[in-house]
Steps between C-alpha positions, in 0.01 A plus 500: 500500500167441672225765463416683819150512634427858615205390711704241687792742545279776646332256738841373612626853553196609702489179701870502592425616857251216560655190663491198268381250765138542609600416858734802503208743450440645843222737597758778538637439150152511348418822689822663375423399140143631526621828659765543227244450223252731675765772525581463130132528402449801729809677361397427141144624569630824657730564205224430245254720687751787517581465131124501413439808715795681341371413152146621583641823642718552192200447267286737707771769484527467122131592461518800738535860402782703657258646756358154589852362531601780741183440705563124505862540613395754763242255636759220515746726677232600754415134563868410550546791740187397695628142525841621624331732751282212625808278532688769693202563731469128560866481608465806727189357666676163549798671669268714712299191601819316599627795707163543680475127575848507656408812700188324632698188592331289233663258255586636154345190340168685542603757234290350220206458740492865618614676181232719342491756215657773712687555829198620699289192423803280568540656845130440573543132410809472724306652795211261438739205479671596827161540671388157381828337608476663846139382535603147406792504746273629782244225436776242486651626827155505667450136397841409649414678826166317518680167449704580813190594702535876484242762408646714218247779574653575838782753529848389604445617855170309520641167382489242776840451663666173396493231766878461506551849648417366846764228465869487590760416232544155655125434475505609134786258431308212656183591308700529174648150549159355582320688218733601213203612287395750770853639510519526119179704490611734780876510438524855357280645775693313772831637369357854479359476855830363630690790342254745659548339842135402542560159657500417869843484658 
């Protein structure tokens, strides 16, 4: 019977997931192996840290008097309650933020962006966000109006009448065939004017 080599056996066991041919090692395989080893190290570190903390706590308790032990346990209980209260408040504020965003017509993906320590500050952030979005939309709309030769500062009743309003439907059809780009730019307004009966007979 041949003697076994423990070093060789352990290497073989740990390397069983690695493809034998170097050409079979893909980037994805290497990433999976690295992630697996990283997870193992992280888990082992967390377990060792927890065990060390438990041991330190146990040694500290052994040296305490009964009064010190009661005070220590009271402090730990208070800290745990504070952490639970903070967690509960965080959930409540998140739900409140989501509900307020929906009520304001904003996307719920902004929850983390607007969430603050309490509901009042969260609402202030939501109002500020909506104001900023509206300002951005107004500037964007003004730029679009300027591109089409309109003055965004004028009121709706002061905006110059579009040139097609003096045309008949037949003239608009001819113009649309000759200049499809013109028709594309004015299509929605032409349809609205047609529905309102603003064209010449």
